[in-house]
C-alpha positions, 0 to 999 in steps of 0.5 A: 685598114686595107682589104684587097680581093685576091686575084687568082692567076693560074700558071701552067708548066707548059712552054706555050703557057710560059709565053703567055705569062707576061700578058697574064701578069700585065693584066694583073699588074694593070688591075693592081696599079689602077686599083692601088693608085701609087704615090711617087714612090709607089709600086707601079712607078718603080716597075720600070727600073730594076734594083739589080741595075741600080746595084751594078751601077754603083755598089759603093752607094749601098750600105753594109750589112751586119756581117760586113757584106754589101746590103743590096738595097739603100732606100727606106721604102722596099723595092717593088719587083717582088710582091707578096700574095699570101702569108701562111703564119704559124705562131707559138708564144710561150707565156712562161719563158716570154718568147715565141717561135714561128714559121711562115711561108710567103707566096710572092710574085716576081715582076722583074728578074732579081737575085734578092728579096728585100723585106722588113724585119726588126729584132727577130732572129732568123733561123732559116730561110729557103725558097721554092719555085712553083715547080718545087712546090708542085713536086714537093721538092725541098727548098733552096737555102737562102743567105740572109743579110740584115741592115737594122738601120732600115729594119730590113733583111735581104734574102740572096737567092742562088739563081736569079728569080725570073719575071712573072713567076711565083715563088714560095719563101719559107722563114723560121724565126724566133724572138722575145715577146716585146717589153713595150707596146709594139709588135708582139708583146706581153701584157699582164693583169692581176686577178681578184685573188692577187695572181698576176697573169700574162697574155700575148697581144699584137699592135702593129700600126704603123710599122711594127708588124716587122717585129712579129714576122718578116714581111713587106711592111708597107700599106701597099703590099697587101696579101691574104693571111692564113694564121695558125696559133699554138697555145695551152688548153687554159688559153684561147687564141683570137685573130682577125678571122673566125677559128676554123678548127683546133688540132691537138698536138703532143704534150697537150698543146692545141693549134688553132687554125683561122680562116684566111683573111681578105687582102690587107696590109701587114699592120692590120694583122692581129692575134692574141693569146689570153684567158679572157671571157666574152659577151656576144650579140648579133647585128641585124645583118647577122654579124657576130659581135663579141666583147672580151675582157679579163674574167674579173672585168666581164661585168663591165663589157655589156655597155660596149656590146650594146654600143657596138651592135647599134653602131655597126647597124648604123654604119651598114645603113649609112654607107649602104655597104655591109660589114664584110667579115662574119665576126667582129671582136673588141677586146680590152687589153690591160697594157695598151699605148693608145686608145684603140687599134682598128685591126680588121675583125679584132679591134684592140682597146685600152681598158678605159676605152671599152669597159664601162662600170656604172658605179665608177664611170662618169658621164664623160667616161661613157661619152669617151667609150662610145666615141672610141667605139664609134671611131674604130667601127668607122675605120672598118669602112674608112681605112679598112675598106678604102685605104690611103696610099701611104702614111702621108695621107693618114688623115683619110683614115683618121680624119674620116673616123673622127668625123664619123663619130659626130655623124654616128653619135648624133643618130644612135645616141642623141642623148649624149648631145655630142653635136654640141661638143664637136666644135671643141674638136676643132678648137683643140687643133687650132692651138697647134695649127696656128703655130708656124711649126704646124704641118699640112694635113697631107704631109711627107713622112718617110722614117718610122718616127716621122710616120708615128708623128703623123698620128696627131691632132692635125690628121685627126681633128683638122681632118674631121673639121674640114670634112664637117665644113665641106659637108656643111657647104655641099649639104649633108645629102650631097656629102653622104652620096659623095662618100658612098660613091667614094667607098663603093668605087674604091672598095678593097682599093687604095685612094688619095686626096684627089679621089675623094674630091672627085667622088664628092664632085661627081657623086653618081653611082652606077645605079644612078645612071641610065643606059645613056650615061645620064646621072639622075643624081645630077638632075636632082640637085638638092642644094643651090649651093652645090649648083653654085659650087659646080659652076664656080668652084673646082673642088680639088683646087679648093680642098688643096688649099686645106690639105696641102698647106698648113695653118688656119685662115683669119677672115677680117670683116669690116662693115661699112653701111650695107657693104662688107669688106672681107680680107683673109690672112694666115692666123698666127698665134703668138705673132702680131702684125707688128712683129718683123717676121709676120710679113714673111710668115704670110707669104703665099698663103691663100685659102678658098674659104666657104664662108657663112654669115647671118645678120640681124635682118633675117634668119637666112644663112648667107654663103660665099666662097672667099678665094681672093685676099680681099673681097666685097659683099653687098647686103640686101638691107640695113643690119645692126650686126653681122656674125660670120662662121655660122654654128662654127662649122667653118675652119677659120677664125673671124675678126671684126674690125671697126665697131664689129666686136662692140656691136656683138658684145652689146648684142650678147648683153642685151639678148644673147639668144638672138645668136645661136648657141654655137655662134656664142661659143665661137665668139668666145673662142675667136675673141681669146684666140685673137688676143694671142695674135695681138688683134684684140685687146684682152679687156675687150675679150673679157668684157665679152664674157660678162654676159655669161651670168645670163647664159642658158647654153651650158657648152657656151658657159663652160667655154667662157669658164675654160679661158678664165680657168686657163688664165688662173692656172697660168698666173698661179704657176708663175706665182703672181700672187696678187692676180691669182688671188683677185682672179680666184675672188672674181671666179668664185664671186661671178660664178657663185650662182652656178656653183651654189645651184649644183647638187652632189648627185648624178642627175640631169642631162649630159651637159647638166652633169658635165657642168656639175663636174667642171664647176665643182672641180674648179670650186674645190680647187679654189678652196671654196669652203662649201665645196671642200666641206661637202667633198671632205664629208663624202670622202670620210664616209667613203673611207669609213665604209672601207671603200664600199660607199658609192659616191656619185660618179660625176663628183668622184674625181672631186671627192678623191682630189680633196681627200688626197690632200691629207696624208692618211687620205692619200695613202688610203687612195693609193691602197684602193688604187691597187685593189680597184678593178675599174679603169675609170676609177683608177684614172680618177684616183691617179689624178687625185693622187697627182694633186698632192702638194707634197713633192715626196708623194709626187715623186713616189708616184713617178717611181711607181709609174717607172716600175710599172707594177702598181701604176702601169707603164701605159699610165706614166705619160698621163701621170707626168702630164698631171703632175706637171700641171700641179704647181708643186710638181711642174719642176719635179716632172720636168727634171725627171724627164731630163734626168731619165730620158734614156730610161724613158726611151727604153719604155716608149718608142721615140715618136710614139704618142706616150713619148710625145705626151711626156715631152709636151706635157712637161714643158709646153705650159712654161711661160718664162724666158729661163724655162724657154732657154732650159728647154731649148738647150735640152732639145739641142742636146737630144738632137745631137744625140739623134733623138729629134722630134718635130714636136720640139719646135712646136713646144718652143713656139708654145712657150714663146707664145706664153711668154709674149702673152704674159708680157703683153696682157698681164697688166691688162688682166690685173687692171681689169680684175681690180675694176671687176671685183 
């Protein structure tokens, strides 16, 4: 994600030149500091104090190294008196013995006199370390051997030098080291796949984000320590090697080994370094600007790479045009890795993907699968600008990378793939994070993160989804043209540099490029204000102040609207799910929360979108004419929830029943979402929210219909898990009766628009889950035909998961599916089969799946988190999954890092749906035990809050739901 152009500093050996070194260095540092604008503990702010001085003042404050000596550094962040400039890496992995040997030379620049160099290293065996001065290098003198101290608690090593390193000089540090290829998914690790012939093959792959480069080579493993990397990889002739840059040459060595040399990279951070040794094949194409794009996969899956190539070429062309900045590298590789923890990783020039995020098989990949692949490719390619070209200063602002990449999915797919209709799905990106952000345990978008575990936890829905949603809200407020100009200004101004929140807001407020300015400094873009809103903003709003309320405080605002004649009274408060106004803690949780909210609204009297910035706790707006209804948050572009006091909700429900098309489709979706969110906060009764959904039998917008169905299915599964039989049966009857016209009109073929196909998948899946006889009959018929064809029959992809799930309910069907799972070459199909297997009502079969997931051969370890999540959603498996996690915690920690996405998924996936006090007590005790053992995660509090919310929801709303169903069926 980081690129920083190399600045060549020429040092001369003469005495006269030495006197100039300080000046030259200060020029370098001046540029470095202005370009890499530091956080509080950044490089420049630390230049004023020497670590030697700190050590001499209080040596007892420093930790003890593994050999019993004092380790000369005590902070998690590295000292900044030594700056890396260039790494020369030579890596030789052995895919038979599953280890690697390596050497590196790091050219460093010393800022202050020091007697040690501290850098990161984790699980590496340091064989030898030596140091050469510039003079030593020039005259080829051997390096001086260095003493190496290790402090594993901070994943740091210290290199002690025999003579003090002098300020403003360059040195070369040489380190020889070795290690095992890691067993997990971080650092330099092994991955395996099975060929069609049944042979298991091994590859070696890297994944360094955020703090795992230190597992592959000793380095300054922080985003601000950018350097150039020259990489060489040794391999056998049956393999290929890939890295960030194109290969320059291959040298033949003794014993049949080959050594590949790659072009030197541009300046970048360590976590973006990537290299792979494999036997994959590829398909390639070239963008309109001449960039070679290649998609790599294991040989048997080569046929599944073509859609990814098409999408990558189209999206890379789009981004170059949209940002008005060329992709700066000569090539871009995208590779499907058989074992991968997350969805993808945007390594500069070599993007790594989970197979299901890159490969597309027309025979088994559904419309949802296609949308997912396209979305992930769009996300990672957006990182080549937001993240790689311009990078956040420190992990606390990871949202500047991830929020922007998520937002750009929307912008890019709307233009390049309009047929995917992604725009109509974007509101779900915001709705998903609101569930988290409305809990008190949420965190600000920009949040402090120090330890590796805390940094890992920053990669969550708040950074990704909320970041994208506030950017979309700001784009809507400023206008799309103004917003685009602002981000182009931001990207061009901070290219190859680091930026922080304020830099973005400044660019959006002053989006004047140098090309827009006259010689007098007048900005043409200022004189062409394309939006009255922007003019209003500049006159009345300080953008930095406004956006600080969205990035520096957690939570989401609730806008309360009360209409009295032609007057609208607005009030804002913090929206808290699971906490009502009557609860004693409500007042305390509201203190000091205030947002600058760019509200929008429409009325019955005109089609105009009205705008206002709500800066105060209360405000009043005057309507120009009488109106029958008012609807706030037009198209759900704002990141806030709206409650209508008085007759507001009744007016909107009446409108929906009389003529729902008078409201925009996204507004109807927003009303359904907000209504049920308000129920969880005690601001709206459940029967009122359910009454709102009655109009859905006339709904013409599929996304709106699916949103209403989503909440009804959520309630069904909640009461089913709690075995509340009367409500379960009545809700099942209501769903099948009320949505019968929709269910009956669904075909079992792949046809229609994206939303037609999503509706088919969702409705038929629910109908079969509810044992709707025609659905079960059709699915059983297709499954039998598929088995009789020995798995060769092509079942329509939209209903494939449904057919497999029905077939998995018999012993013979379940066993056959497991056999087919082992044989399938399609990741999309394997996902569908695994989900189907997890729906079995037989606990011994569910336990077998978990055992296979832990073993990691038939079911890969990468899929264990999703498997446990699915089993926990099965009423017959929820206790089984939870008991397994409790009893096997230490084994799980050996497979996944504590703060990693898979581990967080496992913990939340097996607990957050609980809804009884006994379950809450049990989870709380387990978390307290883990905390005492040193295994604490911030997500623990979020889970406890979620369970408490579920308990309160049932206590308050179950009687209402029971009564409403009796009236409705």
